[in-house]
Biotite code that builds the C-alpha atoms (Angstrom):
import biotite.structure as struc

atoms = struc.array([
    struc.Atom([1.922, -19.338, 30.891], chain_id="A", res_id=1, res_name="UNK", atom_name="CA", element="C"),
    struc.Atom([-1.136, -17.128, 30.441], chain_id="A", res_id=2, res_name="UNK", atom_name="CA", element="C"),
    struc.Atom([0.943, -13.976, 30.903], chain_id="A", res_id=3, res_name="UNK", atom_name="CA", element="C"),
    struc.Atom([3.635, -15.127, 28.464], chain_id="A", res_id=4, res_name="UNK", atom_name="CA", element="C"),
    struc.Atom([1.029, -16.077, 25.844], chain_id="A", res_id=5, res_name="UNK", atom_name="CA", element="C"),
    struc.Atom([-0.757, -12.756, 26.259], chain_id="A", res_id=6, res_name="UNK", atom_name="CA", element="C"),
    struc.Atom([2.494, -10.812, 25.841], chain_id="A", res_id=7, res_name="UNK", atom_name="CA", element="C"),
    struc.Atom([3.436, -12.764, 22.699], chain_id="A", res_id=8, res_name="UNK", atom_name="CA", element="C"),
    struc.Atom([0.042, -12.041, 21.158], chain_id="A", res_id=9, res_name="UNK", atom_name="CA", element="C"),
    struc.Atom([0.348, -8.370, 22.066], chain_id="A", res_id=10, res_name="UNK", atom_name="CA", element="C"),
    struc.Atom([3.799, -8.190, 20.419], chain_id="A", res_id=11, res_name="UNK", atom_name="CA", element="C"),
    struc.Atom([2.469, -9.830, 17.248], chain_id="A", res_id=12, res_name="UNK", atom_name="CA", element="C"),
    struc.Atom([-0.562, -7.527, 17.255], chain_id="A", res_id=13, res_name="UNK", atom_name="CA", element="C"),
    struc.Atom([1.635, -4.461, 17.667], chain_id="A", res_id=14, res_name="UNK", atom_name="CA", element="C"),
    struc.Atom([3.625, -5.489, 14.582], chain_id="A", res_id=15, res_name="UNK", atom_name="CA", element="C"),
    struc.Atom([0.426, -6.090, 12.578], chain_id="A", res_id=16, res_name="UNK", atom_name="CA", element="C"),
    struc.Atom([-0.885, -2.676, 13.608], chain_id="A", res_id=17, res_name="UNK", atom_name="CA", element="C"),
    struc.Atom([2.398, -1.049, 12.648], chain_id="A", res_id=18, res_name="UNK", atom_name="CA", element="C"),
    struc.Atom([2.344, -2.374, 9.083], chain_id="A", res_id=19, res_name="UNK", atom_name="CA", element="C"),
    struc.Atom([-1.405, -1.697, 8.674], chain_id="A", res_id=20, res_name="UNK", atom_name="CA", element="C"),
    struc.Atom([-1.344, 1.906, 9.946], chain_id="A", res_id=21, res_name="UNK", atom_name="CA", element="C"),
    struc.Atom([-3.136, 1.027, 13.220], chain_id="A", res_id=22, res_name="UNK", atom_name="CA", element="C"),
    struc.Atom([-6.019, -0.769, 11.524], chain_id="A", res_id=23, res_name="UNK", atom_name="CA", element="C"),
    struc.Atom([-7.109, -2.347, 14.851], chain_id="A", res_id=24, res_name="UNK", atom_name="CA", element="C"),
    struc.Atom([-8.006, -0.363, 17.972], chain_id="A", res_id=25, res_name="UNK", atom_name="CA", element="C"),
    struc.Atom([-6.427, -1.121, 21.344], chain_id="A", res_id=26, res_name="UNK", atom_name="CA", element="C"),
    struc.Atom([-9.718, -2.432, 22.700], chain_id="A", res_id=27, res_name="UNK", atom_name="CA", element="C"),
    struc.Atom([-10.059, -4.853, 19.760], chain_id="A", res_id=28, res_name="UNK", atom_name="CA", element="C"),
    struc.Atom([-6.522, -6.120, 20.281], chain_id="A", res_id=29, res_name="UNK", atom_name="CA", element="C"),
    struc.Atom([-7.093, -6.565, 24.029], chain_id="A", res_id=30, res_name="UNK", atom_name="CA", element="C"),
    struc.Atom([-10.331, -8.498, 23.545], chain_id="A", res_id=31, res_name="UNK", atom_name="CA", element="C"),
    struc.Atom([-8.852, -10.810, 20.932], chain_id="A", res_id=32, res_name="UNK", atom_name="CA", element="C"),
    struc.Atom([-5.717, -11.369, 23.030], chain_id="A", res_id=33, res_name="UNK", atom_name="CA", element="C"),
    struc.Atom([-7.783, -12.331, 26.075], chain_id="A", res_id=34, res_name="UNK", atom_name="CA", element="C"),
    struc.Atom([-10.007, -14.688, 24.075], chain_id="A", res_id=35, res_name="UNK", atom_name="CA", element="C"),
    struc.Atom([-7.024, -16.422, 22.460], chain_id="A", res_id=36, res_name="UNK", atom_name="CA", element="C"),
    struc.Atom([-5.239, -16.813, 25.800], chain_id="A", res_id=37, res_name="UNK", atom_name="CA", element="C"),
    struc.Atom([-8.407, -18.170, 27.400], chain_id="A", res_id=38, res_name="UNK", atom_name="CA", element="C"),
    struc.Atom([-8.861, -20.642, 24.529], chain_id="A", res_id=39, res_name="UNK", atom_name="CA", element="C"),
    struc.Atom([-5.263, -21.784, 24.873], chain_id="A", res_id=40, res_name="UNK", atom_name="CA", element="C"),
    struc.Atom([-5.615, -22.387, 28.609], chain_id="A", res_id=41, res_name="UNK", atom_name="CA", element="C"),
    struc.Atom([-8.885, -24.277, 28.197], chain_id="A", res_id=42, res_name="UNK", atom_name="CA", element="C"),
    struc.Atom([-7.321, -26.534, 25.556], chain_id="A", res_id=43, res_name="UNK", atom_name="CA", element="C"),
    struc.Atom([-4.188, -27.086, 27.627], chain_id="A", res_id=44, res_name="UNK", atom_name="CA", element="C"),
    struc.Atom([-6.146, -28.004, 30.774], chain_id="A", res_id=45, res_name="UNK", atom_name="CA", element="C"),
    struc.Atom([-8.923, -29.892, 29.002], chain_id="A", res_id=46, res_name="UNK", atom_name="CA", element="C"),
    struc.Atom([-9.290, -32.538, 31.704], chain_id="A", res_id=47, res_name="UNK", atom_name="CA", element="C"),
    struc.Atom([-10.757, -30.145, 34.249], chain_id="A", res_id=48, res_name="UNK", atom_name="CA", element="C"),
    struc.Atom([-14.503, -30.138, 34.860], chain_id="A", res_id=49, res_name="UNK", atom_name="CA", element="C"),
    struc.Atom([-16.649, -27.935, 32.575], chain_id="A", res_id=50, res_name="UNK", atom_name="CA", element="C"),
    struc.Atom([-13.651, -27.050, 30.448], chain_id="A", res_id=51, res_name="UNK", atom_name="CA", element="C"),
    struc.Atom([-15.099, -28.356, 27.183], chain_id="A", res_id=52, res_name="UNK", atom_name="CA", element="C"),
    struc.Atom([-18.421, -26.435, 27.467], chain_id="A", res_id=53, res_name="UNK", atom_name="CA", element="C"),
    struc.Atom([-16.453, -23.317, 28.426], chain_id="A", res_id=54, res_name="UNK", atom_name="CA", element="C"),
    struc.Atom([-14.143, -23.754, 25.432], chain_id="A", res_id=55, res_name="UNK", atom_name="CA", element="C"),
    struc.Atom([-17.142, -24.214, 23.151], chain_id="A", res_id=56, res_name="UNK", atom_name="CA", element="C"),
    struc.Atom([-18.634, -20.978, 24.486], chain_id="A", res_id=57, res_name="UNK", atom_name="CA", element="C"),
    struc.Atom([-15.386, -19.018, 23.956], chain_id="A", res_id=58, res_name="UNK", atom_name="CA", element="C"),
    struc.Atom([-14.950, -20.362, 20.430], chain_id="A", res_id=59, res_name="UNK", atom_name="CA", element="C"),
    struc.Atom([-18.589, -19.564, 19.644], chain_id="A", res_id=60, res_name="UNK", atom_name="CA", element="C"),
    struc.Atom([-18.030, -15.968, 20.748], chain_id="A", res_id=61, res_name="UNK", atom_name="CA", element="C"),
    struc.Atom([-14.951, -15.716, 18.524], chain_id="A", res_id=62, res_name="UNK", atom_name="CA", element="C"),
    struc.Atom([-16.767, -17.191, 15.514], chain_id="A", res_id=63, res_name="UNK", atom_name="CA", element="C"),
    struc.Atom([-20.166, -15.532, 15.766], chain_id="A", res_id=64, res_name="UNK", atom_name="CA", element="C"),
    struc.Atom([-18.712, -12.086, 16.455], chain_id="A", res_id=65, res_name="UNK", atom_name="CA", element="C"),
    struc.Atom([-17.343, -12.281, 12.900], chain_id="A", res_id=66, res_name="UNK", atom_name="CA", element="C"),
    struc.Atom([-20.503, -13.732, 11.343], chain_id="A", res_id=67, res_name="UNK", atom_name="CA", element="C"),
    struc.Atom([-21.066, -10.574, 9.318], chain_id="A", res_id=68, res_name="UNK", atom_name="CA", element="C"),
    struc.Atom([-17.621, -10.766, 7.731], chain_id="A", res_id=69, res_name="UNK", atom_name="CA", element="C"),
    struc.Atom([-17.255, -12.961, 4.661], chain_id="A", res_id=70, res_name="UNK", atom_name="CA", element="C"),
    struc.Atom([-13.622, -13.214, 3.543], chain_id="A", res_id=71, res_name="UNK", atom_name="CA", element="C"),
    struc.Atom([-14.518, -15.490, 0.616], chain_id="A", res_id=72, res_name="UNK", atom_name="CA", element="C"),
    struc.Atom([-14.800, -14.128, -2.905], chain_id="A", res_id=73, res_name="UNK", atom_name="CA", element="C"),
    struc.Atom([-15.809, -15.614, -6.204], chain_id="A", res_id=74, res_name="UNK", atom_name="CA", element="C"),
    struc.Atom([-14.060, -14.588, -9.371], chain_id="A", res_id=75, res_name="UNK", atom_name="CA", element="C"),
    struc.Atom([-12.031, -11.420, -9.913], chain_id="A", res_id=76, res_name="UNK", atom_name="CA", element="C"),
    struc.Atom([-14.828, -8.891, -9.392], chain_id="A", res_id=77, res_name="UNK", atom_name="CA", element="C"),
    struc.Atom([-13.110, -7.196, -6.398], chain_id="A", res_id=78, res_name="UNK", atom_name="CA", element="C"),
    struc.Atom([-10.220, -6.358, -8.749], chain_id="A", res_id=79, res_name="UNK", atom_name="CA", element="C"),
    struc.Atom([-11.909, -5.951, -12.122], chain_id="A", res_id=80, res_name="UNK", atom_name="CA", element="C"),
    struc.Atom([-14.730, -3.808, -10.736], chain_id="A", res_id=81, res_name="UNK", atom_name="CA", element="C"),
    struc.Atom([-12.503, -1.608, -8.608], chain_id="A", res_id=82, res_name="UNK", atom_name="CA", element="C"),
    struc.Atom([-13.155, 2.035, -9.646], chain_id="A", res_id=83, res_name="UNK", atom_name="CA", element="C"),
    struc.Atom([-9.436, 2.870, -9.912], chain_id="A", res_id=84, res_name="UNK", atom_name="CA", element="C"),
    struc.Atom([-8.788, -0.111, -12.160], chain_id="A", res_id=85, res_name="UNK", atom_name="CA", element="C"),
    struc.Atom([-11.782, 0.661, -14.351], chain_id="A", res_id=86, res_name="UNK", atom_name="CA", element="C"),
    struc.Atom([-10.725, 4.272, -14.918], chain_id="A", res_id=87, res_name="UNK", atom_name="CA", element="C"),
    struc.Atom([-7.100, 3.261, -15.502], chain_id="A", res_id=88, res_name="UNK", atom_name="CA", element="C"),
    struc.Atom([-8.114, 0.526, -17.964], chain_id="A", res_id=89, res_name="UNK", atom_name="CA", element="C"),
    struc.Atom([-10.268, 2.990, -19.913], chain_id="A", res_id=90, res_name="UNK", atom_name="CA", element="C"),
    struc.Atom([-7.386, 5.455, -20.223], chain_id="A", res_id=91, res_name="UNK", atom_name="CA", element="C"),
    struc.Atom([-4.924, 2.676, -21.076], chain_id="A", res_id=92, res_name="UNK", atom_name="CA", element="C"),
    struc.Atom([-7.066, 1.546, -24.033], chain_id="A", res_id=93, res_name="UNK", atom_name="CA", element="C"),
    struc.Atom([-6.915, 5.042, -25.499], chain_id="A", res_id=94, res_name="UNK", atom_name="CA", element="C"),
    struc.Atom([-3.300, 5.770, -24.569], chain_id="A", res_id=95, res_name="UNK", atom_name="CA", element="C"),
    struc.Atom([-1.479, 2.415, -24.132], chain_id="A", res_id=96, res_name="UNK", atom_name="CA", element="C"),
    struc.Atom([2.077, 3.752, -24.333], chain_id="A", res_id=97, res_name="UNK", atom_name="CA", element="C"),
    struc.Atom([1.713, 6.383, -21.618], chain_id="A", res_id=98, res_name="UNK", atom_name="CA", element="C"),
    struc.Atom([3.552, 5.981, -18.338], chain_id="A", res_id=99, res_name="UNK", atom_name="CA", element="C"),
    struc.Atom([2.020, 6.387, -14.878], chain_id="A", res_id=100, res_name="UNK", atom_name="CA", element="C"),
    struc.Atom([3.181, 7.428, -11.423], chain_id="A", res_id=101, res_name="UNK", atom_name="CA", element="C"),
    struc.Atom([1.353, 7.118, -8.118], chain_id="A", res_id=102, res_name="UNK", atom_name="CA", element="C"),
    struc.Atom([2.016, 9.562, -5.303], chain_id="A", res_id=103, res_name="UNK", atom_name="CA", element="C"),
    struc.Atom([0.837, 7.921, -2.109], chain_id="A", res_id=104, res_name="UNK", atom_name="CA", element="C"),
    struc.Atom([0.077, 4.341, -1.073], chain_id="A", res_id=105, res_name="UNK", atom_name="CA", element="C"),
    struc.Atom([2.250, 2.091, -3.245], chain_id="A", res_id=106, res_name="UNK", atom_name="CA", element="C"),
    struc.Atom([-0.146, -0.846, -2.788], chain_id="A", res_id=107, res_name="UNK", atom_name="CA", element="C"),
    struc.Atom([-2.548, 0.829, -5.216], chain_id="A", res_id=108, res_name="UNK", atom_name="CA", element="C"),
    struc.Atom([-0.025, 0.406, -8.020], chain_id="A", res_id=109, res_name="UNK", atom_name="CA", element="C"),
    struc.Atom([-1.052, -3.250, -8.352], chain_id="A", res_id=110, res_name="UNK", atom_name="CA", element="C"),
    struc.Atom([-4.476, -2.199, -9.639], chain_id="A", res_id=111, res_name="UNK", atom_name="CA", element="C"),
    struc.Atom([-2.828, -0.034, -12.283], chain_id="A", res_id=112, res_name="UNK", atom_name="CA", element="C"),
    struc.Atom([-0.420, -2.821, -13.283], chain_id="A", res_id=113, res_name="UNK", atom_name="CA", element="C"),
    struc.Atom([-3.320, -5.229, -13.752], chain_id="A", res_id=114, res_name="UNK", atom_name="CA", element="C"),
    struc.Atom([-4.534, -3.157, -16.715], chain_id="A", res_id=115, res_name="UNK", atom_name="CA", element="C"),
    struc.Atom([-1.209, -3.536, -18.517], chain_id="A", res_id=116, res_name="UNK", atom_name="CA", element="C"),
    struc.Atom([-0.259, 0.079, -17.846], chain_id="A", res_id=117, res_name="UNK", atom_name="CA", element="C"),
    struc.Atom([3.375, 0.966, -17.273], chain_id="A", res_id=118, res_name="UNK", atom_name="CA", element="C"),
    struc.Atom([3.701, 2.499, -13.806], chain_id="A", res_id=119, res_name="UNK", atom_name="CA", element="C"),
    struc.Atom([7.099, 3.640, -12.590], chain_id="A", res_id=120, res_name="UNK", atom_name="CA", element="C"),
    struc.Atom([6.692, 2.797, -8.892], chain_id="A", res_id=121, res_name="UNK", atom_name="CA", element="C"),
    struc.Atom([5.300, -0.059, -6.845], chain_id="A", res_id=122, res_name="UNK", atom_name="CA", element="C"),
    struc.Atom([6.982, -3.430, -6.295], chain_id="A", res_id=123, res_name="UNK", atom_name="CA", element="C"),
    struc.Atom([10.190, -3.783, -8.296], chain_id="A", res_id=124, res_name="UNK", atom_name="CA", element="C"),
    struc.Atom([11.517, -7.331, -8.283], chain_id="A", res_id=125, res_name="UNK", atom_name="CA", element="C"),
    struc.Atom([14.329, -6.259, -10.585], chain_id="A", res_id=126, res_name="UNK", atom_name="CA", element="C"),
    struc.Atom([15.897, -2.832, -9.881], chain_id="A", res_id=127, res_name="UNK", atom_name="CA", element="C"),
    struc.Atom([14.786, -0.277, -12.534], chain_id="A", res_id=128, res_name="UNK", atom_name="CA", element="C"),
    struc.Atom([18.339, 0.747, -13.346], chain_id="A", res_id=129, res_name="UNK", atom_name="CA", element="C"),
    struc.Atom([17.503, 2.287, -16.727], chain_id="A", res_id=130, res_name="UNK", atom_name="CA", element="C"),
    struc.Atom([14.943, 4.555, -15.093], chain_id="A", res_id=131, res_name="UNK", atom_name="CA", element="C"),
    struc.Atom([17.447, 5.488, -12.405], chain_id="A", res_id=132, res_name="UNK", atom_name="CA", element="C"),
    struc.Atom([19.876, 6.801, -15.029], chain_id="A", res_id=133, res_name="UNK", atom_name="CA", element="C"),
    struc.Atom([17.396, 9.658, -15.442], chain_id="A", res_id=134, res_name="UNK", atom_name="CA", element="C"),
    struc.Atom([16.573, 10.138, -11.767], chain_id="A", res_id=135, res_name="UNK", atom_name="CA", element="C"),
    struc.Atom([20.085, 9.545, -10.417], chain_id="A", res_id=136, res_name="UNK", atom_name="CA", element="C"),
    struc.Atom([22.590, 10.029, -13.288], chain_id="A", res_id=137, res_name="UNK", atom_name="CA", element="C"),
    struc.Atom([25.656, 9.797, -11.051], chain_id="A", res_id=138, res_name="UNK", atom_name="CA", element="C"),
    struc.Atom([24.460, 6.644, -9.298], chain_id="A", res_id=139, res_name="UNK", atom_name="CA", element="C"),
    struc.Atom([24.929, 8.271, -5.900], chain_id="A", res_id=140, res_name="UNK", atom_name="CA", element="C"),
    struc.Atom([21.927, 6.455, -4.402], chain_id="A", res_id=141, res_name="UNK", atom_name="CA", element="C"),
    struc.Atom([22.696, 3.084, -5.952], chain_id="A", res_id=142, res_name="UNK", atom_name="CA", element="C"),
    struc.Atom([22.719, 1.379, -2.546], chain_id="A", res_id=143, res_name="UNK", atom_name="CA", element="C"),
    struc.Atom([19.105, 2.459, -1.982], chain_id="A", res_id=144, res_name="UNK", atom_name="CA", element="C"),
    struc.Atom([17.447, 1.270, -5.199], chain_id="A", res_id=145, res_name="UNK", atom_name="CA", element="C"),
    struc.Atom([19.715, -1.492, -6.558], chain_id="A", res_id=146, res_name="UNK", atom_name="CA", element="C"),
    struc.Atom([17.647, -4.277, -4.984], chain_id="A", res_id=147, res_name="UNK", atom_name="CA", element="C"),
    struc.Atom([14.160, -5.728, -4.740], chain_id="A", res_id=148, res_name="UNK", atom_name="CA", element="C"),
    struc.Atom([11.964, -3.066, -3.166], chain_id="A", res_id=149, res_name="UNK", atom_name="CA", element="C"),
    struc.Atom([8.593, -1.445, -2.641], chain_id="A", res_id=150, res_name="UNK", atom_name="CA", element="C"),
    struc.Atom([8.938, 1.967, -4.299], chain_id="A", res_id=151, res_name="UNK", atom_name="CA", element="C"),
    struc.Atom([6.787, 4.827, -3.034], chain_id="A", res_id=152, res_name="UNK", atom_name="CA", element="C"),
    struc.Atom([6.669, 8.390, -4.363], chain_id="A", res_id=153, res_name="UNK", atom_name="CA", element="C"),
    struc.Atom([6.044, 11.641, -2.527], chain_id="A", res_id=154, res_name="UNK", atom_name="CA", element="C"),
    struc.Atom([6.195, 15.195, -3.745], chain_id="A", res_id=155, res_name="UNK", atom_name="CA", element="C"),
    struc.Atom([8.850, 17.707, -2.910], chain_id="A", res_id=156, res_name="UNK", atom_name="CA", element="C"),
    struc.Atom([8.829, 21.039, -4.713], chain_id="A", res_id=157, res_name="UNK", atom_name="CA", element="C"),
    struc.Atom([11.908, 23.221, -4.315], chain_id="A", res_id=158, res_name="UNK", atom_name="CA", element="C"),
    struc.Atom([11.799, 26.474, -6.326], chain_id="A", res_id=159, res_name="UNK", atom_name="CA", element="C"),
    struc.Atom([14.286, 26.761, -9.189], chain_id="A", res_id=160, res_name="UNK", atom_name="CA", element="C"),
    struc.Atom([15.595, 23.230, -8.645], chain_id="A", res_id=161, res_name="UNK", atom_name="CA", element="C"),
    struc.Atom([14.830, 19.749, -9.903], chain_id="A", res_id=162, res_name="UNK", atom_name="CA", element="C"),
    struc.Atom([15.759, 17.789, -6.819], chain_id="A", res_id=163, res_name="UNK", atom_name="CA", element="C"),
    struc.Atom([15.292, 14.051, -6.446], chain_id="A", res_id=164, res_name="UNK", atom_name="CA", element="C"),
    struc.Atom([15.786, 12.548, -2.990], chain_id="A", res_id=165, res_name="UNK", atom_name="CA", element="C"),
    struc.Atom([15.925, 8.829, -2.215], chain_id="A", res_id=166, res_name="UNK", atom_name="CA", element="C"),
    struc.Atom([15.144, 7.655, 1.301], chain_id="A", res_id=167, res_name="UNK", atom_name="CA", element="C"),
    struc.Atom([15.350, 4.057, 2.476], chain_id="A", res_id=168, res_name="UNK", atom_name="CA", element="C"),
    struc.Atom([12.344, 3.198, 4.654], chain_id="A", res_id=169, res_name="UNK", atom_name="CA", element="C"),
    struc.Atom([13.039, -0.417, 5.600], chain_id="A", res_id=170, res_name="UNK", atom_name="CA", element="C"),
    struc.Atom([14.776, -3.541, 4.322], chain_id="A", res_id=171, res_name="UNK", atom_name="CA", element="C"),
    struc.Atom([12.547, -3.798, 1.270], chain_id="A", res_id=172, res_name="UNK", atom_name="CA", element="C"),
    struc.Atom([11.359, -0.286, 0.573], chain_id="A", res_id=173, res_name="UNK", atom_name="CA", element="C"),
    struc.Atom([12.337, 3.254, -0.322], chain_id="A", res_id=174, res_name="UNK", atom_name="CA", element="C"),
    struc.Atom([10.672, 6.556, -1.178], chain_id="A", res_id=175, res_name="UNK", atom_name="CA", element="C"),
    struc.Atom([11.430, 8.831, -4.103], chain_id="A", res_id=176, res_name="UNK", atom_name="CA", element="C"),
    struc.Atom([10.819, 12.476, -3.211], chain_id="A", res_id=177, res_name="UNK", atom_name="CA", element="C"),
    struc.Atom([10.518, 14.679, -6.296], chain_id="A", res_id=178, res_name="UNK", atom_name="CA", element="C"),
    struc.Atom([8.510, 17.364, -8.049], chain_id="A", res_id=179, res_name="UNK", atom_name="CA", element="C"),
    struc.Atom([5.593, 15.746, -9.942], chain_id="A", res_id=180, res_name="UNK", atom_name="CA", element="C"),
    struc.Atom([6.127, 18.372, -12.651], chain_id="A", res_id=181, res_name="UNK", atom_name="CA", element="C"),
    struc.Atom([9.815, 17.528, -12.990], chain_id="A", res_id=182, res_name="UNK", atom_name="CA", element="C"),
    struc.Atom([11.060, 17.361, -16.609], chain_id="A", res_id=183, res_name="UNK", atom_name="CA", element="C"),
    struc.Atom([12.687, 14.064, -15.664], chain_id="A", res_id=184, res_name="UNK", atom_name="CA", element="C"),
    struc.Atom([9.257, 12.446, -15.491], chain_id="A", res_id=185, res_name="UNK", atom_name="CA", element="C"),
    struc.Atom([8.529, 13.727, -18.986], chain_id="A", res_id=186, res_name="UNK", atom_name="CA", element="C"),
    struc.Atom([11.769, 12.069, -20.135], chain_id="A", res_id=187, res_name="UNK", atom_name="CA", element="C"),
    struc.Atom([10.481, 8.830, -18.614], chain_id="A", res_id=188, res_name="UNK", atom_name="CA", element="C"),
    struc.Atom([7.206, 9.231, -20.534], chain_id="A", res_id=189, res_name="UNK", atom_name="CA", element="C"),
    struc.Atom([5.168, 9.565, -17.338], chain_id="A", res_id=190, res_name="UNK", atom_name="CA", element="C"),
    struc.Atom([1.963, 11.168, -18.529], chain_id="A", res_id=191, res_name="UNK", atom_name="CA", element="C"),
    struc.Atom([-0.664, 10.248, -15.918], chain_id="A", res_id=192, res_name="UNK", atom_name="CA", element="C"),
    struc.Atom([-0.504, 10.788, -12.176], chain_id="A", res_id=193, res_name="UNK", atom_name="CA", element="C"),
    struc.Atom([-2.568, 9.230, -9.396], chain_id="A", res_id=194, res_name="UNK", atom_name="CA", element="C"),
    struc.Atom([-2.835, 10.795, -5.930], chain_id="A", res_id=195, res_name="UNK", atom_name="CA", element="C"),
    struc.Atom([-4.363, 9.164, -2.864], chain_id="A", res_id=196, res_name="UNK", atom_name="CA", element="C"),
    struc.Atom([-4.936, 12.665, -1.475], chain_id="A", res_id=197, res_name="UNK", atom_name="CA", element="C"),
    struc.Atom([-6.296, 15.906, -2.868], chain_id="A", res_id=198, res_name="UNK", atom_name="CA", element="C"),
    struc.Atom([-3.072, 17.465, -4.236], chain_id="A", res_id=199, res_name="UNK", atom_name="CA", element="C"),
    struc.Atom([-2.230, 21.096, -3.674], chain_id="A", res_id=200, res_name="UNK", atom_name="CA", element="C"),
    struc.Atom([-2.030, 23.556, -6.559], chain_id="A", res_id=201, res_name="UNK", atom_name="CA", element="C"),
    struc.Atom([1.780, 23.573, -6.608], chain_id="A", res_id=202, res_name="UNK", atom_name="CA", element="C"),
    struc.Atom([2.227, 19.872, -7.317], chain_id="A", res_id=203, res_name="UNK", atom_name="CA", element="C"),
    struc.Atom([-0.365, 19.812, -10.134], chain_id="A", res_id=204, res_name="UNK", atom_name="CA", element="C"),
    struc.Atom([0.548, 23.148, -11.728], chain_id="A", res_id=205, res_name="UNK", atom_name="CA", element="C"),
    struc.Atom([1.555, 21.360, -14.937], chain_id="A", res_id=206, res_name="UNK", atom_name="CA", element="C"),
    struc.Atom([-1.464, 19.042, -15.080], chain_id="A", res_id=207, res_name="UNK", atom_name="CA", element="C"),
    struc.Atom([-5.163, 18.823, -15.828], chain_id="A", res_id=208, res_name="UNK", atom_name="CA", element="C"),
    struc.Atom([-7.561, 16.679, -13.812], chain_id="A", res_id=209, res_name="UNK", atom_name="CA", element="C"),
    struc.Atom([-8.861, 13.630, -15.639], chain_id="A", res_id=210, res_name="UNK", atom_name="CA", element="C"),
    struc.Atom([-10.949, 11.959, -12.958], chain_id="A", res_id=211, res_name="UNK", atom_name="CA", element="C"),
    struc.Atom([-11.444, 11.669, -9.222], chain_id="A", res_id=212, res_name="UNK", atom_name="CA", element="C"),
    struc.Atom([-12.966, 8.522, -7.774], chain_id="A", res_id=213, res_name="UNK", atom_name="CA", element="C"),
    struc.Atom([-13.271, 6.965, -4.301], chain_id="A", res_id=214, res_name="UNK", atom_name="CA", element="C"),
    struc.Atom([-10.823, 9.439, -2.807], chain_id="A", res_id=215, res_name="UNK", atom_name="CA", element="C"),
    struc.Atom([-8.296, 9.043, -5.627], chain_id="A", res_id=216, res_name="UNK", atom_name="CA", element="C"),
    struc.Atom([-7.366, 11.780, -8.087], chain_id="A", res_id=217, res_name="UNK", atom_name="CA", element="C"),
    struc.Atom([-6.061, 11.201, -11.600], chain_id="A", res_id=218, res_name="UNK", atom_name="CA", element="C"),
    struc.Atom([-4.248, 13.955, -13.539], chain_id="A", res_id=219, res_name="UNK", atom_name="CA", element="C"),
    struc.Atom([-2.693, 14.235, -16.988], chain_id="A", res_id=220, res_name="UNK", atom_name="CA", element="C"),
    struc.Atom([0.456, 16.177, -17.727], chain_id="A", res_id=221, res_name="UNK", atom_name="CA", element="C"),
    struc.Atom([-0.211, 19.086, -20.093], chain_id="A", res_id=222, res_name="UNK", atom_name="CA", element="C"),
    struc.Atom([3.014, 18.995, -22.078], chain_id="A", res_id=223, res_name="UNK", atom_name="CA", element="C"),
    struc.Atom([2.619, 15.412, -23.341], chain_id="A", res_id=224, res_name="UNK", atom_name="CA", element="C"),
])
C-alpha cells in the first residue's frame, strides 16, 4: 500500500511539475511524497502503539516547514499593484483604443485584460473568428483555433514573407507564430507589444521601447 501510494503521488507531482515548468525540485517532491505516505500509513494503522504521537510529529513537520509561507491575501493589491498592470493601466488611460499583443507567457495577459485593454491573445472562451480572417484568410487552420483555447504568441521572422503559423499545443491551447512587425497586426490595431524576454533587434525593428519592468519589456509600434 505504501509503494502504491508513493507512486500515485509521484505521478501527480510529475504532472504538476510539467504544467508549472518544473517549479518543484526532485528532492522537494521526494520529501513531500514520503511525508504524505507516512501520514497515510499512520492514519490507516492508528491503533498501533505510539502512532498518534508519531502522526502529530509528522504533521507538525509538514506544517511548520511552511510557516514562512502565507497564501492568504487581503484585497486586490497583488493584482492592482503588479508593475505590469500599473504600466499597462497608465498607457490604457492615454490610449484606450489601442490593441495589445503579448509574446511569451500567456498567463500574463490576464493582468493586461484587468485594465480594460484589448489584448489579442490569452484565454479565448469564444473563438476570435473575426481576427482570424486577417491572420488566416482562407480558414486553413480553422480546426486549430475554432474552439475555446489558451492562445500564445511567438515570433517568427522570415525575410520577404508575412508568414503566420498555427500550432496546436494541447487540447485547450495553440501558438501563433508570426512576425511582430507584420502588417496584419497593424490591420488588427495592435499597437503595443509585451515581451517576457529581452527581444532581439529583428523582432522590434518597427518599434520603440516604452518601458521595461520586472523582466518584462513593453514596446510601441512606430507606424501607428
